[in-house]
N, C-alpha and C positions, 0 to 999 in steps of 0.2 A: 155505720159511719154517715154523718150527715152529708148531703150533696153540696158541692161548691159550684155556684154559677159565675161565669165569665161573660164579658161583653168583648166586641171587636172594635178595634181603633181604625177608621178607615183612612190611613195615611197615604193612600193611593189615590184618594178622592171619593166622593159619595154621589148618590144621585137616587132618582125614583124610578130608575128601569135597570133590567138585567144588563142590557147593552144600550149604548147611545143610539137613539133613533136615526134613521137615515134621514138628511135633511133635504128640503126641497120645498118648491112653490113659492109664491110671492110674497107670503107673510112671513115674518120673522119667527124663527123656531123658538119654542119655549126653552128655558133654562132646563136642562137635564143633568148637569153635573155640577158638583160643588167642590170647589179647590180646597186640598188639604192644608190650608192655612192654619196657623196656630189659633186664631180666633175660633174657627169651626171646630177644630179638634178639642179645644178646651171645652166647647159646649157638649161635645159627646162625653168626654171624660167626667165632666161635672155631673152631667145626668147619670151615669154609671155610678159614680160616687155617692150621689145623693140616694139613689134608689136601692143601693145594697149590693150591687154586685161585687165579687171579691176582687177581680182584676180586669184590666183590658189587654186582650193579645195585641201586641205592637209589631205589626208584621215587618219583614224584611224582604226586599227585592228589588229589581231594577227600577220599578215604576212607584216605589214607595219612598216616603222621605225617611231619612236615617233614624232607626228606632231608638238608639240611645240619645240622640239629641232631643228627639220629640219627648220622650219620656222625662228627661231632665227639664224641659220647659214645663210640661204639664204637671210634674209632680208638685211644683209650687202652687199651682192653682187647685189643687185637690187636697182632701183631708186624710181619708182613709184608703182609697183605691191603691191597688197594687198594680204595676206595669210588667206584663209577661212578655219580656223582650226576645224577640226571634233572632237568632244568629246562626251562622253557617261555618262550621269548621272547615278549615283549610283556606278561608279567606282572612283569618286573623289568629294569632298565636293563642294558646291557651293562657299563657302567664300574663298576656296583656288583657284577654277577656276577665281573668280573675281580678287583675287590678280595677278594671272598669266596673265590674259588677260589685265589688267590695266598697268602693268609693260611692257609687249610686245608693247602694243598699244602706250604707251609713248616712248619707245626707238626707235621705228620704226617710229615714226611721225604720228601716227593714220591708221598704215596699217594692222589692225587686224580685221578679221571678225570671227564669230562663227557659226558653224553648228552642230546642236544638233542631235545626232543619238541615238535613242532610243534602235536600235538593231533589228534584223530580224532572224539571223541564230542561232537557240537553241544551236548547238554544240559549236559554239564560245561563245555565252553568258554563257554556263556552264564552259568553259575553264577559262574565267575571274571570275568564281565564282558567277555569277548572275543567279539567279533561279526564277526571276519574269516572270509572262506570258506577253502576248503581251499588253493587256490594262492596266496591273498594271505598266509596264515600261512606257507608257505614262502618266499615273497619276503622277508617280515619276518625270517625266519631266517637268510636269506642276509645281510640288512643287519647284523643282529645279530652273526653270526659275523665279517663283515668288520671290523667295529669291533673286537671282542674280540681277533681274531688281530693287529691292529695294535697293541692296547694292550699285548701281551706284550713289545714292543720296548722299553718304557720311555719312548718318545718321545711327545709331545703329539699328540693325533688330533683333527682336525676332519672332521666328516661331515654332509652334508645329504642327506637321502633321503626316500623317500615315508613310511617309518615312524620314522626316528631322526634327530634334529638334535642334535649335540654339538660343542662348541667347547672345544679345550683339554682334552680328555679325557685323564687321565694315570693311569698305575699306578706309584705312588711306589717300590715295591719289586717288580718284576717277577721271576718265577721264572726260574732258570737254565734249566730245561727245563720248557715249558709243559705242562700236562695234556694227554692225549691227548683229542681230541674225537670222540664217536661221533654219528651222526646216522642216524635211521632212517625207513623209508617206502617203498612199493612203487611210488609213482606217478611220472611223469617228472619232476615239480616237486621230489620228494623227492630224486631221483637227481641232478638238476642242482645242488641245494644242496649236497649231499654232494660231487659232483664238484668244485666251486669252493672248498669252505671246510673240510671235515670231513677228518679223519685216517682214520676208518674209517666205512664205510657198512654199515648193518644192515638186514635184511629178516626178517620172521617166517618161521619154518621152514615149508617145504612138501616135496613130494618132491625128492629131490637134483637131478633134471633140470630141474623147474621153478624151483628156487632158483638153480641154476648160471646159467640163461639171465638172471634178474634181475641177479645178481652180476656177470655179464660186461658187461651193458649199462651197469652203473655205472662199471665200470672203464674201459670205452670212453669214456664222457662224460668222465672224468677225464682220459684221455690226450688227448682233444680240447683240454682246457684246460692242457695241458702238465704234468700232475700225475700222481702215483702213489696210488692209492686202494687201502686194504686193505679187506676185506669181512667180514661176519660175520652171524650169525643167532642166533635166540632159540627154543629148544625146551624142552618139559617132559620128564621122563625117569621110567620106571619100571624099574629094573635090579634083577635078582634072581639069585640062585644058579642058578636054571633058567628056561628060557622058560614053562614052565607056571605057576610062581609068579608070575612078572611078569604073564601074561595073566590070571590070576585076579584079580590087584589091579586090573588095568584093568577086568575086567567088574564088580568090585564097586563101583569108582567110579561106573560108569555105572549099575548098579542102583539107587544112591541118588538118582537124578535123577528127579522125576517130569515127565509130559509137560506139565504146566501151566508148569513152569519153562522147559522148552525151547521152549514156544510164546512165552514172554514174551521170551525171549532173540532168537528169530528176529525178532520185532516190532521189538526195540530195534535189532538189528543192520541191519534193513532201511532204518534213518534214517541209517546211517553215511555219513561223506564219506570213510571211509579205504578206499584201494584194497587195502591189506593185509587189512582186515577182510572185503572182499568175496571176495578170494582164499581166505582161509581158510574162508569158507562153501562155496566152490565145491569144496574138496577132497572133501567127502561124496559127491559124485556119482561119484567114481571109486573109491570103496572097496568092500571086500567086506562080508559079513554083520556083522562084528565091527568095521567102520570102520578097517580096515587099508588104507591108501591106497598103501603101497610096503612092501616087507619091513621089519618091525618100526618102522613109521611110523603112529601111530594118531591120528584126527582126533576122538577123544570129547571132548577139552577144549573144542573150538569150538562144540559143542551149546549150552553155557551160560555159557562164560567169553569175555568180549570180550578182544581182544589176541591174543597168541601162542595158536595152537589145536592145534599138532601135538605129539606126545608120541613120543619113542623107547622102545620097549616090547620087552623081551628079556631073555635071560640077559646077564651080564656080557660075555661074549665077542661075542654079537651086537650089543649096544650099542657096543662097541668098533669092530666092523666097520662099522656104520652111520656112526659119526662119522668114521672115515677115508674112507668114502664121501664123506660131506659136504665134508670137507677136501679131497679131490681135485677136488669140484665148485667149490671156490673159497673155502671158509669159513675164514678166518684166526682168527676170533674166535668163539667159540660159548658164549652164555649159557644156562645150564640151570637148571631149577627143578623141585620135585617136592612130593608131598603125603604128610606134611608135609616141610618143607624142612629140618628137622634131621636126621630119621631118613634121608631120601633122600641127603642129603649124604654120609652115611657109607656107603650102599650103592654110591654112585657113587665116592666117593672111595676107599674099599678094594678095590671090585671091578673098576672100570673104569679109573681113572687109571693103576694100575701097568701095565695092559696096553698103554694107549697109551704110556706112557713106555718100556716095553720095545721096542715097535715103532718108537720113534723120533719118534713124532708131537708129544710135548711136549717143552718145554725140559728139560734135564738134571735141574733141581731140582723141576720140576712134579710134582704127585702124590706127593710124599714129604713125610712128617711131618718138622718141623723137629727138630733134634738137641736133646735136654734141655739147658737151661742151668745149669751150676753155680752154686749159691747160696753 
């Protein structure tokens, strides 16, 4: 199966650093953050569209712009790019999500994907008014997807469960081909939910061996349910013309993070309910002095960033080789991001995607700029 590469839409803001540098001194500080306004997000989306990425993950969270509104605005400014909209069961009903997704899918010509996020940060969950614990959130996600998947048929749905109760729920204009559903998490509860109801199971990037074990378990669970499950991962990337340039950039990013920020992040991560977050933190123990936990796999992001903490670092050829290794380990879908997302999209799109296409890992038209349209 060809690999599908996706990019990330920084709807919480973007910048050249892992964390905003501490300000001080008499001279004005350089600009380190880019606001997530529509103009900038359109640049990122258009770059991903032109370079041949399949979609952009459009995140959800307290500090993100609303993914549905962002995707609606940017769909009109792109041609082929799909939008992988993150959503959280429990904050909106499955019937309403089906209506929203079907409408956006229809008006964009089928360019909607769904990313189900059960939630991992207790503080953020509580700010949204969600007090369920980890396993109960995945049980709720299962119910949510059970209803959603039945609604695509266009037939009325009755459901009474622990978290949802609907009677005669109906999608008046169901899509001919429903949006692909992604669901992520490293815990048994996450794998069970994906095995039963999702199209693609996602886990944060680790070493190829560790990640491959997770993906194999998820596929085995799906087989027990009589289903076939595609699998994928999420990684950052620093790709340059030479390995030396790429590692110099990784070292620059790490040098801009002070110990106080690292200590604060560790304290925050210690409260996590996310198995993926715990696994990301554990990666540090196996790395060398520069936090390389596997050839060209760097754990520096996870020092201060929640969520995906591993990055591919190296020359374009090395990054392409590692992506091929992850693909061999079972990764069908790979979501990438960089600092900043606009510039890194071009580094990867122009340096790595042509190599992957040449080697037959990508679909024939992936990684290729669209032909100019005659006006």
